[in-house]
C-alpha atoms as one frame of an Amber mdcrd trajectory, in Angstrom:
protein
   0.160  -0.302  -0.219   2.954   2.251   0.753   3.757   1.861  -2.948   0.512
   3.101  -3.887   0.527   5.603  -2.004   3.957   6.964  -2.922   3.236   6.789
  -6.744  -0.041   8.238  -6.636   1.509  11.463  -4.937   3.889  11.356  -7.555
   1.516  11.179 -10.067  -0.711  14.166  -8.499   2.239  15.941  -8.319   2.860
  15.159 -11.940  -0.553  15.856 -13.099  -1.358  19.184 -10.988   1.438  20.678
 -12.727  -0.729  22.140 -15.776  -3.595  23.209 -12.864  -0.811  24.352 -11.324
   0.165  26.937 -14.209  -3.102  27.897 -15.079  -3.639  28.744 -11.133  -0.709
  30.636 -11.219  -1.919  32.397 -14.317  -5.266  33.220 -12.508  -3.617  34.434
  -9.639  -1.485  37.090 -11.820  -4.438  38.040 -13.186  -6.975  38.127 -10.566
  -4.857  39.504  -7.915  -7.893  40.727  -5.821  -9.340  37.153  -5.566 -10.961
  36.087  -2.225 -10.039  32.941  -0.376 -13.276  31.565  -1.220 -12.704  31.921
  -4.873  -9.064  30.409  -4.407 -10.765  27.464  -2.600 -13.400  27.036  -5.019
 -10.814  27.006  -7.856  -8.758  24.477  -6.290 -11.424  22.202  -5.698 -12.605
  21.974  -9.208  -9.074  21.392 -10.400  -8.588  18.500  -7.522 -11.928  17.206
  -8.521 -11.293  16.863 -12.253  -7.869  15.504 -11.803  -8.973  13.223  -9.206
 -12.095  11.961 -11.109 -10.325  11.701 -14.555  -8.406   8.798 -13.398 -11.418
   6.851 -12.102 -13.058   7.105 -15.443  -9.930   5.968 -16.892  -9.520   2.995
 -14.501 -12.981   1.715 -15.541 -12.616   2.472 -19.351  -9.282   0.411 -18.974
 -10.788  -2.425 -16.817 -13.508  -3.265 -19.377 -10.665  -3.803 -21.453  -8.192
  -5.437 -19.213  -8.033  -8.728 -20.440  -7.489  -7.292 -24.292  -4.228  -4.973
 -23.189  -2.569  -6.695 -20.359   0.277  -7.810 -21.832   0.846  -4.313 -23.605
   0.211  -2.550 -20.234   3.919  -1.694 -19.708   4.211  -0.194 -23.142   1.069
   1.774 -22.868   1.816   3.103 -19.093   5.384   4.019 -20.614   4.241   5.671
 -24.093   1.130   7.755 -22.359   3.229   9.255 -19.429   6.247   9.511 -21.469
   4.177  11.426 -24.227   2.438  13.330 -21.645   5.679  14.238 -19.157   7.474
  14.940 -23.122   4.840  17.667 -23.924   4.568  18.958 -20.652   8.542  19.406
 -20.780   7.970  20.977 -24.209   5.185  23.375 -22.820   7.676  24.342 -20.027
   9.545  25.890 -22.609   6.732  28.162 -24.513   5.761  31.558 -23.322   1.976
  31.503 -23.267   0.715  33.721 -20.761  -2.291  34.787 -22.225  -4.793  34.764
 -19.475  -8.597  34.825 -19.916 -11.123  38.198 -19.752 -13.457  37.322 -17.072
 -12.988  34.619 -14.474 -16.333  33.053 -13.834 -17.262  29.684 -12.416 -17.945
  28.411 -16.143 -14.626  29.263 -17.143 -13.057  27.419 -14.173 -15.008  24.499
 -15.060 -13.499  24.563 -18.402 -10.140  25.186 -16.930 -10.476  22.203 -14.663
 -11.443  19.927 -17.238  -8.878  21.047 -20.028  -5.794  20.611 -17.489  -7.343
  17.120 -16.311  -8.288  15.414 -19.717  -4.545  14.009 -19.475  -5.381  12.201
 -16.224  -8.109  10.023 -17.713  -4.998   8.070 -19.505  -3.595   7.636 -16.163
  -6.706   5.589 -15.018  -5.470   3.057 -17.727  -2.151   2.839 -16.430  -3.631
   1.755 -13.118  -6.026  -0.754 -14.254  -4.067  -3.595 -12.104  -5.360  -1.803
  -8.984  -8.143  -3.267  -6.981 -10.803  -0.751  -7.122 -10.085   0.588  -3.342
  -6.498   1.103  -4.627  -7.621   3.495  -7.238 -10.200   5.322  -5.559  -6.920
   5.934  -3.071  -4.961   7.061  -6.022  -7.672   9.472  -7.053  -8.190  10.939
  -3.801  -4.409  11.522  -3.588  -4.365  12.868  -6.653  -7.224  15.195  -5.910
  -5.503  16.323  -2.669  -2.478  16.955  -4.236  -4.090  18.762  -6.997  -5.847
  21.002  -4.991  -2.625  21.915  -2.751  -0.730  23.047  -5.725  -3.685  24.789
  -7.433  -3.912  26.778  -4.180  -0.533  27.339  -3.812  -0.190  28.355  -7.387
  -2.926  30.569  -7.171  -1.357  32.456  -4.104   2.148  32.714  -5.749   0.602
  34.092  -8.990  -0.554  36.922  -6.857   2.521  37.381  -5.094   4.879  36.598
  -7.663   3.573  36.082 -11.298   4.269  33.533 -13.861   8.372  33.363 -13.555
   7.839  29.366 -12.035   4.974  28.096 -14.893   8.022  26.673 -16.611   9.592
  25.404 -13.627   6.694  23.762 -12.550   5.350  21.992 -15.723   8.969  21.082
 -16.387   9.257  19.268 -13.119   5.813  17.812 -13.593   6.881  16.324 -16.587
  10.676  14.642 -15.556   7.979  13.104 -12.750   5.699  11.622 -15.339   8.272
  10.213 -17.561  10.131   9.006 -14.425   6.781   6.917 -13.176   6.454   5.758
 -16.920   9.350   4.012 -16.662   9.247   2.739 -13.219   6.047   1.026 -14.661
   7.479   0.080 -17.693  10.420  -1.807 -16.104   8.407  -3.633 -13.284   5.772
  -4.621 -16.049   8.808  -6.163 -18.208  10.210  -7.807 -14.985  13.466  -5.520
 -14.968
């Protein structure tokens, strides 16, 4: 169970970097944001980031028999792609912020930053349902914390840390993909 908690925490850290980067941008643009709004946005980001792996888990369980032998390769490809994408994004200078921060826009941000977490569910299909729920809850909690800190940092320091956060998240996802691949191949 300790390994699942550690892996889930690392997954949460890696996956939450996109949400954290968006949260920084929100904090930068809306410096007068209330703590209630900060908590609302953090909850939304965490809820979707934790929910998407569960959805992917259920989809993956439905087709597990067909993909069992390819699972380590699939995990490596998915996590490597997501991590590489985040690394690439860390070198981009996209600092555009939205015009108005509405609940609807926050939900769209939460969905957009968590869509990659859907594929994580496929990489944890070997977990029991309880383990998958624990994993999703940890990812949700980590994302909520990272998002709240992101908004706070955005309000305080601006977008200086966006690239660093995405880069670290990308490296974490690639590392987890390699670990799953090596374990799955018996290495």
